[in-house]
TIFI-389549 format. One record per atom (N, C-alpha, C, CB): x, y negated, z negated. Coordinates in steps of 0.05 Angstrom, whole numbers, plus 5000, padded with zeros to 4 digits. Glycine has a CB too. Layout:
XYZ
...
# end
This chain:
527447734881
527347474867
524547364870
529447284879
523647214851
520947094852
521046814842
518947264836
519146654852
518946374844
518346364814
516846224860
519746204800
519346174771
518345894764
522046234756
515945884753
514745624746
515045594716
511845614754
515745354707
515745284679
513745054675
518645204668
511145124673
509044924675
509144724653
506445064676
509844804629
509644614607
511744394610
510044754580
513744434627
515644224633
515244114660
518544334630
513144204674
512644124701
515044154719
511743834702
516344384718
518744424734
518544694748
521244414717
520044704770
520344954784
523345014785
519244944814
524145244774
526945304772
528045404799
527545504750
526545574812
527445694837
525245674858
528345984834
525945604882
523945594903
524845794925
523645304915
522945964932
523546164953
521646124976
523246454942
522746115000
521146105024
522046345042
521445835039
519946505049
520546745065
522746915053
521346655094
522546965027
524347145012
527247035009
524547405026
527746785017
530446685016
530646444997
531446605044
532746444980
533146234961
534145984975
535146324939
532545774975
533245534990
534745334972
530745405002
533445254949
534745054932
533345054905
534644784945
534644924886
533444874860
532444584859
535444934837
530144544845
528944284846
527344234821
527244244871
527344004810
525843934786
523443764794
527543794765
521143834784
518743684790
518143494766
516343874796
517643244772
517243054751
514343024743
518342784760
512543124759
509643094753
508143334762
508542844764
505843384750
504143614759
503243564787
501743644740
502743314795
501843264822
503943354842
501242964825
506443294837
508543374855
508843674856
511243244847
508343804833
508544094832
506544214851
508044194803
504044124850
502044234868
502544164897
499244134860
503643924902
504343854929
506444034941
505243564931
508444104924
510644274933
509544564937
512944284913
507844654919
506744924922
505144934948
504944994898
503644724954
502044714979
503944715003
500244464979
506244575001
508144575023
509244855029
510344385017
509944995007
511045265011
508945445024
511945384984
506445435015
504345595026
503945525056
501745555010
504045265062
503645175089
505745285107
503544875091
508345275098
510545385114
510045675121
513145345100
509245835100
508746115105
506446165123
508346255078
504246015119
501846055135
502245975164
499445905123
503645745168
504245665195
505945865210
505645395195
507945975194
509646185206
508046425214
511846265186
506246515196
504746765201
502546725222
503446855175
501546475226
499446435245
500446455274
498146175240
502946405278
504046425305
504246715314
506746285307
504046765339
504147045349
506847165342
503747055380
506747415333
509147555325
510147715349
508547745300
512347615360
513547745383
515347975373
515147545400
515348195388
517048415381
517748585405
515648595359
519748745402
520548935423
520649215411
523248855436
519849415426
519949685415
520849875436
517249765404
522150085427
523150295445
523650545428
525750205460
524150775441
524651025427
527251145436
522351225433
528951215417
531451345424
530951635434
533351355399
532851755448
532452025459
531952225436
534952105474
532852175412
532352365390
529552335378
534452345369
528052145387
525252105377
524951885358
524452355364
527051755348
526751535330
525551295344
529551455318
523351195333
522050955345
523150705332
518950975342
523750505348
524950255338
523250025345
527850225350
522749845326
521249595331
522949365320
518449605317
523249155337
524948935330
523448675333
527448925349
523248525310
522048255311
524248055302
519548245292
524947885321
527047685315
525747425305
528647625341
526747325282
525847065271
528346935259
523547115249
529246725271
531746605263
531346355246
533346525288
528946325233
528446095217
530046095191
525546075211
530546325180
532146355155
534146575159
530346395130
536446555147
538646755151
538247005134
541346635146
536047145138
535547395125
534447595145
533647365101
534647855138
533448065154
532348285136
535648175174
530048385144
528948615130
529248865148
525848575124
530549065136
530949325150
529049525136
533949415149
527349645152
525449845140
525350095157
522649715137
524750315143
524350565158
521950705145
526850735157
520050785162
517650915153
517751205162
515050765163
517351385144
517251675150
514251755148
519051845131
513351885169
510451965170
510052225153
509552015200
510552195127
510152415109
509152295082
512752575105
506952405073
505852325047
504852575033
503552125050
503352535012
502452754996
500652945011
501052654971
499352845032
497553025047
499053235063
495752865066
501653205067
503253395082
504453615065
505453245097
503853615039
505153795021
503854065020
505153674993
505354265011
504354535004
502654494979
506754735000
500154604980
498354574956
499554684930
495754704961
501654854933
502954954909
505454804902
503655244913
506054594917
508454424912
507654134916
510754504931
505554044902
504753764905
506753574891
501953724893
506853334901
508753134890
511353114904
509153194861
511853284924
514453294938
515053034952
514553524957
513052914966
513652674982
514452444963
511152594998
512952404941
513752204922
516452264909
511552174901
516952514904
519452594892
521752514910
519552894886
521452554936
523552484955
523952184957
522952594982
521952024952
522351734951
524451674930
519651594944
524351804907
526351764886
529051904894
525351874859
528852154902
531252304907
533152184927
530552594916
532052054947
533651954969
534951684963
532051924994
534851594937
536551384927
538951494912
534951194909
539151754910
541351884896
544051824909
540952184894
544051804936
546551764950
546651954974
548951804931
549051974986
549452145009
552252255009
548851985035
553052385031
555752485033
557752255032
556152635059
556952015040
558851785041
558051555022
559051685068
555951595006
555151394986
555051534959
552351264993
556651434941
556851574915
554151574900
559051434897
553851774883
551351794868
550851544852
551452044850
548451434855
547651204840
548550934852
548751224813
549950944875
551050694886
549150554906
553650744899
546950684913
545250574934
544250294926
542750764938
543350264902
542350004893
544749814890
540850034866
546849904879
549149724874
550249604900
551449884860
550449764921
551549664946
549749434957
551749894966
547149484958
545349284969
545349034952
542549394972
545149064926
544948834908
547648684908
544348934879
549848814910
552448674912
552748524938
554748874909
551148604958
551148454984
549148234984
550548655007
547948174961
546047954959
543148024967
546947734975
542548294967
539948374977
538248504956
540248565000
535848584964
533948734948
532948974964
531548554939
531949174950
531049414963
528849554946
533349604969
527249714959
525249864945
524050074964
523049674934
522050224954
520750424970
518050484957
522450684972
516250604973
513650684962
512650924978
511650454963
510851074966
509751314978
506651294976
510751564965
505251394996
502351404996
501551695003
501151205015
498951735006
497951985016
498952045044
494951995015
499651835059
500151865088
503051815097
498351695103
504651665081
507251595091
509051515068
507151365111
511751505074
513751415055
515351185069
515651645046
515750965054
516850725066
519150615049
514650505069
521450565062
523850455049
524550185062
526250655051
525650005046
526449755059
528749625043
524049555061
530249455057
532249275045
531848995057
535149385049
532248795041
532348515050
535048405043
529948345038
536548315063
539348235058
539847985075
541348455066
542047835067
542947625085
543547745113
545447485074
543047595133
543147705160
545947815168
542347505180
548047715155
550647815162
551148095149
552847625152
549248195134
549448465122
547648675136
548748455092
546548605159
544748785173
546149055179
543848665199
548549055188
549949305195
550049485171
552749245207
550549365147
550749525123
548149685119
551249345099
545849555122
543249695116
542749905137
540949485116
543549855162
543150065183
544850305177
543849955211
547250265169
548950495161
547750645138
551850395154
546750505117
545650635094
543150795101
545050435072
541350685118
538950835125
539651075143
537050645139
541751045159
542551285175
543651495156
544651205196
545051415135
546051615115
543751755102
547751475095
541651595095
539351725082
538051925101
537251505074
537951865126
536752045146
538452295152
536151895171
541052265153
542752475162
544252625140
544752375181
545052475119
546852595100
545952565071
549552465102
543352565066
542352525039
543452735020
539252515038
543852654995
544952834975
542652984961
546652684954
541953214972
539853384961
541153614947
537753484982
541753594921
543153794906
541953824878
546153734904
542954024863
541754084837
541953844818
543254324824
544153704818
544453474800
542353264805
547253354802
542053194831
540052984838
537253074833
540352924867
536653324839
533953424835
533253424805
533653714846
535053524788
534453524759
534253244748
536653684744
535953064757
535752784748
533052664755
538052614760
532252694780
529752574789
527252704778
529652564819
527452964771
525253094758
524552944732
525853384751
526552874717
526052724692
525152444697
528552724675
526152314718
525352044725
522352044733
527051934748
521552234749
518752244758
516852304734
518352454780
517752474717
516052534693
515752284676
517352764676
517852134672
517651894656
515951684670
520451774651
516151674696
514351484711
511451564707
515051484741
510851814708
508051904704
507151834675
507852214709
508851874656
508151814628
507551514626
510351894609
509251344637
508951054634
506750934650
511550924641
506451024675
504550894694
501851024695
505750894721
501551274685
499051404687
498051504660
499151644706
499651674647
498751794622
498251594600
500752004612
499951384599
499751194577
498450924586
502451134566
497150924609
495850684618
492750724618
496750604646
491250544605
488350574605
487250584633
487150344589
485450774637
483950814662
485750904686
482550554670
488350944682
490150994704
489651274716
492950974696
488251444702
487651714712
485351704732
486951894689
484151474738
481751464755
482251584782
480751184757
484651534793
485251644820
485051944821
487951544830
486452074802
486352364801
483552464796
488252464778
482152344777
479452434769
477452404792
478452284745
477752184808
475952134830
476552314854
475951844838
479052324862
479852464887
479352764885
482652404894
479852874862
479453164860
476553244861
480753274834
474753054856
471953104859
470853024886
470352954837
472052814898
470952714923
471852884947
471952424927
474153024945
475153194966
475553474956
477853074977
474253664970
474453944962
476454094979
471754064963
476754025005
478354165024
480854015032
476754235048
480653765037
482853605047
485053565026
481853325058
487553545035
489753505016
489553235001
492353505030
487853055008
487452814993
486352874965
485452635007
485653124960
484453194934
486553184911
483253464935
489153184918
491153154896
492452874899
493253374897
493652784877
494752514876
497552514888
494852414847
498452274894
501152244906
503252334887
501551944914
502952284862
505052354842
505152664838
504752214815
502852794844
502853084844
502953214817
505053184860
503653464817
503753634793
506653664783
502553904798
507053604757
509753634745
510453934744
509853514717
508554104740
509054394740
510054484768
506554554732
508854374789
509654454816
512554364821
507854324837
513254124812
515954024816
517954174800
516153724809
517154264776
518954424759
519454694772
517754464731
517454804785
517655074797
519155074824
514955194801
519354844837
520554824863
523554884862
520154554876
524555044881
527355114882
528854914900
527755394893
531554924898
533154744914
532754804944
536154784907
532355054951
531755124979
529254994989
531655424983
527154974972
524654854979
525054554983
522554904958
526654424966
527254144970
528754094996
528854034946
530654265002
532254235027
530454275051
534554445027
528554465050
526754515072
524954275077
525154765067
524054145055
522353915058
523853685072
521353815030
526353645063
528053445075
528553495105
530753425060
529153745112
529753805140
527253795158
531054085142
524953835146
522453825161
521453545167
520253985146
521553375147
520253115149
522152885154
518553055125
524552905144
526552685147
528152725172
528352655121
526852695194
528052745221
527352505238
527053015233
528952445259
528552205275
525752185287
530552185297
524652405297
522052395311
519752355291
521652655326
520252355265
518252305245
518652035232
518152525224
520351865244
521151615231
520751375250
524051625222
520151145238
520050895253
521750685239
517050785255
523750595253
525650385243
524550115252
528550435253
523949945233
522749685239
524349465226
519849675229
525349275242
526949055232
525548785238
529749055246
525848605219
524648335222
526548135210
521848315210
527247925225
528947715214
530947605234
530347825190
533147515222
535247365237
537347555247
536447145219
537147625273
539147805285
539147765315
538648105278
541447835327
541647835356
540548105366
544547785366
538648095384
537248335393
539148535406
534948275412
540748455425
542548635439
544648755421
543848495463
545848585403
547748685384
546448885365
549048455369
544048835357
542649015339
542049285352
540048885329
541249275377
540749525392
543349695393
539749465421
545549565397
548149715398
548749835371
550449525406
548149695349
548649805323
546750035317
548249585301
544250015325
542350225321
543250475336
539550145330
544250445361
545250675376
547650795362
545950585404
549350615351
551750715337
551150885313
553450475328
549150805297
548650945272
546451155273
547950745251
544651125293
542451315294
542351485320
539851165292
543851405340
543551535366
544351825367
545151385386
546351905351
547252175352
546152355330
550252185350
544152255315
542752425295
540952615310
541152245275
541252875306
539653065321
536753075312
540853345318
535053155331
532253195325
531953425305
530653255350
529753445291
529253655273
528753925287
526953595254
529054135272
528554405284
526054535273
530954585278
524754415252
522354525241
519854385253
522354505210
517754535255
515254405263
514154235240
513054625271
513253995247
512253805227
509353865222
512653505235
508553965198
505754035193
504053785190
505554215169
501753785202
499753575199
497053715191
499353415225
495853625170
493353745161
491153705182
492453635135
489753925188
487453905207
485054025192
488054065234
483953865175
481853955157
479353785161
482753955127
477153915165
474553765167
473253785139
472753875189
473253565125
472053555098
469053555100
473053315082
467753755087
464753755088
463653515073
463654015076
461153445080
459853225066
459353295036
457153155079
459253095019
458653144991
455853264989
458952884974
455553464973
453053594969
451553454946
453353894963
450853204951
449453054930
451452904912
447653234914
450352734895
451952574877
453352754857
450252364862
455952684851
457452824831
457952634808
460252924843
457152714784
457352534760
458952684739
454552454749
460552534724
462052654702
462852434682
464552794713
463852524659
464752354637
467752414632
463052384611
469352204631
472252224625
472752084599
473952114648
473952224580
474752104554
477752024556
474252294530
478351774550
481051664554
481751484530
481151504581
484351414529
485351234509
484650944516
488451264504
482250874514
481250614522
479650484499
479650634548
479250224501
477650084481
474850034492
478949824474
474649974518
472049904529
471150114550
472249624543
468650194549
467650384569
467750254597
464750474562
467850424617
467950334645
466450534662
470850304654
465450424685
464150594704
465650564731
461150524707
466250794743
467550814769
465650954789
470350954768
465250844812
463750984833
465550994858
461050844839
465451224872
467051254896
465351374918
469551424891
465051234940
463451314963
465251414985
461551084972
464651634997
466251725020
465751545044
465552025026
467951475057
467851295081
469651405103
468551005074
469351315128
471051415149
473951315148
469951345176
475651415166
478451355166
478951065172
479851535186
481350975164
482150705170
482350665200
484850635157
481750425209
481950365238
479350405253
484050525250
477350535242
474850565255
473250305253
473250805243
471250275270
469550035269
468150005242
467450045292
467250235231
465850215205
467750155183
464450485199
470250235185
472250155165
472549855164
475050285172
472649715187
472849425186
470349295175
473349315215
468049405181
465549305170
465549335140
463149435183
466549555130
466549605101
468549415087
467249895094
470749345100
472549145089
471248875087
475049125107
469748795107
468248545106
466248555083
466948475133
464748775081
462848805060
464248785032
461449085062
466548905030
467948895004
468748604997
470449065005
469648455016
470348175011
467948015000
471448035037
465648065012
463247945002
462548024973
460848005021
462948284967
462048394942
463948324919
461848694944
466548314924
468348324901
470848144902
469248594896
471147984923
473547824925
473147544913
474447794955
474147504889
473947244876
471647214858
473847034897
471646994842
469546954822
466946864834
470546754802
466946794860
464446724873
463146964887
464846494893
464347194885
463347434898
460747534885
465447664899
459247694899
456647774888
456847934863
455247934909
458648134862
458848294838
459748134814
460748534842
461647954818
462647794795
460447614785
465147634804
459247474803
457147284794
454847424780
456147124818
454147654790
451847794778
452547924751
450848004797
454648084750
455248244726
456748084705
456748484734
458547904714
460147754694
458847494686
462947704706
458147334706
457047064700
454147074691
457446884724
452447184708
449547154703
448547344681
448047204729
449047604684
447947794665
449747854641
447348054680
452347774643
454247814622
454348104613
453547624598
454548284632
454648564626
457548674626
452948724646
459248544642
461948644646
464048434642
462248764674
466448524634
468748344632
470248344659
470648424610
470348564672
471748594698
469948754716
474548744694
469848674741
468348824762
469848794788
465448724764
470249014802
471849014826
470749224846
474849074820
471449194871
471049404890
473349394911
468249384904
473949614923
475949614944
475749864961
478849594931
476149834988
476350075005
479050195001
475750005035
479150454995
481750594992
482250725020
481650824969
483750575036
484050645064
486150865068
484850405081
485351075082
487151295088
486951375117
486451535070
488951535126
489251595154
486951785164
491851725159
486051965148
484052165157
481252105146
484952435148
481051975124
478451915112
479051715090
476952175100
477051635074
477451445053
475251435033
477951175065
475551255013
473551214993
473050914989
474351354966
470650844984
469950574976
469350584946
467450464992
471150454931
471050484902
470050224889
473850554891
468150254870
467250034854
467750094825
464249964859
468349894809
468849944780
468049704764
471750024776
467449754739
466749534721
467449624692
463749464723
468649434677
469149474649
466949334633
471949364640
465449484618
463149374604
464049204580
461349604594
462348994575
462748834551
462149004527
460948584552
463248914504
462849064479
459849084473
464348914456
458949324469
456249374461
454349414484
455249154445
455249384509
453549414533
453649704542
454449224556
451349824547
451150094556
452050124585
448250204553
453550334591
454550374619
452250414639
456350614620
450050524630
447750554648
446750284658
445450704634
446850084641
445949824649
447849704669
445649634624
450449744664
452549644683
452249774710
455349684671
451950044710
451650194735
449250104750
451550494729
446950064736
444549974749
444849704762
442249974729
446249524748
446649254759
448349264785
447949074738
450349444785
452049474809
450449594832
454549654803
448849794826
447149914846
445149704858
445550154835
444149534840
442249334850
443549144870
441249164826
446149074866
447448904885
447849044912
450148814874
448449304911
448649454936
445949474950
449749744931
443749514934
441149524946
440349264959
439049604924
441249044947
440648784958
441948744985
441548554938
444348854988
445648845014
444149005035
448548955011
443049225026
441549395045
438949265053
441049675033
437749115035
435049015040
435048765058
433748945014
437148595054
437048325068
439748265081
436348105048
439648145104
442148045116
443347825099
441547945145
445947805098
447247595083
446747325097
450247645080
447047105082
446546845094
448846765112
446146635071
448246565129
450346455147
452646345131
449246235166
452046215109
454146095092
455946305080
452845925069
454846525069
456446745058
458146875080
454646955045
456846905103
458247035126
460746875134
456347065149
460446615136
462746455144
464846445123
461846165150
464046445097
466046445076
467646705076
464546415048
466346925080
467747185081
469647195104
465647415083
468847095127
470647095150
473146925145
469246985175
472746695131
475046525124
476946675105
474046265112
475746815085
477446955066
479047175080
475647085044
477847315098
479147535112
481447425130
477247695129
480947205143
482947085160
485346995144
481846855176
484846875121
487046785104
488647025093
485946625080
487247235085
488547485075
490247605097
486547685065
489247615121
490747735144
493247585149
488947755169
493047315150
495347145155
497447175133
494546855157
496547175108
498447195085
499947455085
496947155059
498747665095
499947935094
502547935110
498148145105
502647765131
505047755148
506547495146
504247795177
506747395121
508147145116
510947175107
506546985096
512047425106
514847465100
515947695116
515247515069
518547725116
519847915135
519148205128
522847875134
519048275103
518348545096
515448615104
518648595066
513648425099
510848465107
510648505137
509148225099
512148355153
511948395182
513148665190
513548165196
515448735179
516748985186
514849225179
519449025172
513649205156
511849425147
509349445164
511149395118
508149215170
505749205187
506349325214
504648925189
508549245227
509149345253
509449655252
511749215263
510849755232
511250045230
508550185225
513150115208
506950075207
504350195201
502550215226
502950045179
502449995240
500649985263
501550185285
500549705275
504250205288
505250405307
504650685299
508250365311
505150755274
504851025264
501951115263
506151065237
500250945252
497551015248
495750995273
496350855226
496350795289
494550735311
495850735339
493250465307
498550775339
499950775364
499950505378
498750975382
499650285363
499450015375
500549815356
496549955383
503149755357
504349565339
503249285343
507349565343
502149225367
501048955372
498548895356
500548925401
497449085342
495249025324
496048825303
494249285310
498648785299
499448575280
498548295290
502548575278
498048275316
496948025327
493948025332
498447955352
492848265336
490148275346
488148405326
490048435371
489048535305
487148665287
485148475275
488648815265
485948225271
484048035260
481548015277
485347755257
481748065303
479448055320
477448265313
480248085350
478348495303
476548715295
474948625270
478148965289
476248485252
474748375229
472748165238
476648265208
473547985255
471847775264
469447875281
473447565280
469748105292
467548225309
465348345292
468748435328
465848375266
463748495248
461448295245
465048575221
459048385250
456748215247
455348255220
454748275270
453448075215
451848105190
450248365191
449947865187
449348445215
447948695218
449748935213
446748715246
452248915221
454149135215
454549175185
456949075228
454748945170
455048965141
452649115129
455348685129
450349035137
447949165126
447849465134
445349025136
448549525159
448449795169
450349985153
449149805198
452849895149
454750075135
454050105105
457649975137
452849905094
451849925066
449650145065
450649655056
447950145085
445850355085
446950625091
443750275106
448950645108
449950905117
451751035096
451450865143
453450875082
455451005065
455050955035
458150895073
453950735027
453750674999
451250784987
453950364994
451051044988
448651194978
449451384955
447351345001
447551434938
448051594915
448851884922
445651594896
447751984943
448452264951
451152284965
446252384968
452552054967
455152054980
457251944961
455051885006
456951994935
458851864917
459552044893
457751604907
461751964881
462552074855
462351854834
465552194856
461051904811
460851704790
462151814765
457751634785
463951654754
465251724729
464651514708
468351764733
463851604684
463651424661
466051474643
460951474646
467651264640
470051284623
469151194595
472351104633
469751364575
469051304547
471451334529
466751494538
471651184508
473851214489
473851494477
473750994467
476251594472
476451864461
475051874433
479351934458
474951654419
473651654393
470751724395
473951384380
469551674419
466751744423
466252034429
465651574446
# end
């Protein structure tokens, strides 16, 4: 559910706080509308700014459990993170991790095919999942009196998932349609595939999360079963709960539904690949179904969680967050070269990319856009940022960090991520210190070290008509 504004009537039809429907209310004036919006934001921010208390433990079968109790609203988020993403796949069977994200909604020995969504929605809840290069994440948000239902369903997914010919064939078509809609028929959406296959030559990051449709077509049922038995095991999973529940009662329920699930019998493969440095700048042209040319640049950067990763995040906030950022002011406002300009660190467990992009204005040459972007990076290398910019960036980062943990799903996911990637779930409370420790000198240093032409891939996107 999402908040629905009807601005021309100055009304709000639904108001949600912390994912829970509180009440319906009509606003009589725009002033009251903004006051109410500010109140909702304040409630979330005040909630997120307080220390997030949690308890964690590991069952004998290897399942790691993290519990955050919050009794302010009668909802609970149940999530489970499996430490498997596209980087764990056989190079001849790419797309398996994402495929399983879909397949494991098919049902189980005790949940009829197609009923996974119905059961949760009929209980007044919502659910979803997502896959990355590094992990697969499932969650449900339900009224707190339905917690046991979600634990049973996730235990079914872990122990009794329906991996059969009917489900596999059904989801093959679903994944193909998703690729057509979200990648093939979306302007510029191929950038991830086009960049990663050039930026990584050895590491499994070189293929996309959605993978190859030919590989999925060629995969046998035995291969799907082997993937499930290898990665969907207790020792490769983190169960993270956040919301309104009794801790001791919840522990008993977790033992009831997960305690007797056996450990896996297959070795869990982890890539151990040292990616060589880029041998100079890689440039190419991509012709796509687009109207406006665009330039994408991707610089190789270290793994998430490193000191330089935090410095690059601070640098990115300065460069591209908001209309007062350096790239926006220079390319969009001052020089009027681009309609859109962005940058973002693509954070990954083993390595990453710092990506910049710009959509050129009609009639503007991409070389001019690229030069203007390079000039902004060179300016960072040449001079320390001002005290005013530095403080503004720190404020933006603090607000972003707080907002990330302003609802139950965000908290459950953050706790699981921090445990799996860094072995320290308490980073949910302390990671902001790593951002705040970044100095102006650090920003200049990482710009000089990583944002160099011999460490990047540059793609010029042009309309197919050209």
